[in-house]
N, C-alpha and C positions, 0 to 999 in steps of 0.2 A: 066944773069937772075939768077944765083945761089945766088947771095946775098939777093935774096928776098924769099927763102926758109926759113921757120920758123922751120919746122921738128917737130917731135912727143917725146913726154918724153918715158922714159923707161917704166911706167906703160901702156902708150897706146900702144906701140909695144908690150909688152907682151901680153894685151888684144886682140889685133889684130890678131896676128898669133896663141894664144891658141884657141880663138875663131873660126879662120879658120879651125883648127884641129879637133875642137868639132864637127862644122858643117858637116865636111866632114864625120866623123865616124857616128854621129846619123842619116845622112841622109842615108848612106849606109846600117846601120841596118834596117832603114824602109824601104827602097826599097827592101831589100832582103826578107822581109817577103811575099812579092807577090805572089812568085812563089816557096814557101816553104810547106812543109807536115804540116798539123795541128799541130803535136808535136813540130817541130822546129818552126813553126810560134808562136806559146804561147811562148817558150823559147826566141825567138827573141824580141816579144813585150815587155816581161819583161825586157830584155837589154836594148831595146828602152827607155822604160819608165823610169828605173832605171837612165841611161845617159842621158837622156832628161831633167830630173829633176835636177841631180847634176851638170851636164854642163849648164844647164840653168840658173843657178843662176850667175854665171860668164858671161854668154852671155848677160843676163839682165844688170849686172853691165856695160858691155861694151858699151851697147846701151845708157844707163844713162851717163857715164862716156864722150862720145863722144857729146851728145846734150849739157852737162853742160860745156865742154871745148871748144868746137865748133871746125871747122877744123883748120888744120894749114895752113897760107898764102903760095900759091902757084904761081910760074911765071904765068905771063899773057899768054893767050892764045884765039883762036877765041872765041867770046862770045857764039856761040852753043855749042862749046866743053866744056866750062864751065858750061853752063846750064845742058849738058848731064851728066858731072862728079857730079855734085850736086845732081840731080836726081837719080844717080845709088847709091851713098853714102846713100842718104835717104832712097832709097826704100830697100836697103840691111838692113839697122837698123830697117826699119818697119817691114820687112820680117822675120827678127831673132825674134823680140820682139812678132809679131804676132803668129810664131810659138810655140814659148816657152811658150806663155801664153795659146794659144788653145789646145795645148798638154794635159796638166793634166785637164783643163776644159772638154775635152771630155770623159777622164776616169771617172770623177765625173759625168758627166752627165748621165754616164752609171749605175749609182748608185753604183760605188765602191769607195773604199779608196785607197790611194797609199801608198805602203809601201816600204821605202827605208833602207836598212840595220837596219831593227828591228824598224825603226822609222815611224808611220803611219801619214800621212798626210789626216787628214778627208776630206770629200766631202764637198766642200764649197758652192756646189749647189746640189739641189735634181735631182733625177733621172727624165728624161724628155727625150724621145726618139726623139723627133722633134729638139731638142737643140742640143742632142749627134749628129744627122745627119749634123745639120748646121755647128758643130763646125769641125766635120771631113771634112766637106767640106774646110772651111777656113783653117784648119791645111794644107790639100794637097795644096790649093792655095798659102800660105805663103812659105810654103817648095819648092814649084815648081818655086815660082818666083826667088829663089836663082840661079837657073841654068843660065838664061840669064844675069843676074844682075852681077853674079861673072865672067861671060865670057866677058862682057863689062868692069869690073873693071880691069882685069887682061889684057885685050887689051888696056886700058888707060895706065897701069903701063908700058906696052912693047913699047907702042908709047912714052912715057915721055924718057924712057932708049935707044930705039934705033935711033927714028927720031929726038925728041928734045934736049937729051943728056943735061937734064937741073938737073940732080940730084934727081928728085923726087922720083925715087924708092929707092934711097939711105936712104932717110928720113924714111922707113918703117924697116931700119936695124942698123941704127946709132941713138942712143938717144941723146937727147940734153937736156942740164939743162933748158933751156928758152923754150922747146918745148911743144905743146900742147898734 
């Protein structure tokens, strides 16, 4: 089955692992705000917004890259597992894009600009409390979709490595010139 593997390009692999690290960091800063004191929460919020916007651009690039290039060819497996794998991958990409887009939008809906390293991103939408509440809810939904989706993604990788022993996991570590 290994001869069916297409693999990934160096850019895809870098975007994958950098995206994973970015998601973990931004997720943890966001989650740590809940139990923090008001002063610490404000500091964490600034850090979360800063890194959410700074890392959001490469994350969006990853989403666009994957949809533009399509997934790599993988070995055949049971049809239900193929469907689950596709749903998990698309779900992760949708959750990433959704979280990255709703993050700044909720700040703007609160009537605030976003300033990153001295550069101001002016509000693209006017202050609207109802919209802000909706965007906050959507942001939470997208962010918390990551947990079961990442777990399923990792379990799938482990299945390929331990049970199938088909080389799929290796495709995310060894770039191929003809890879996706």
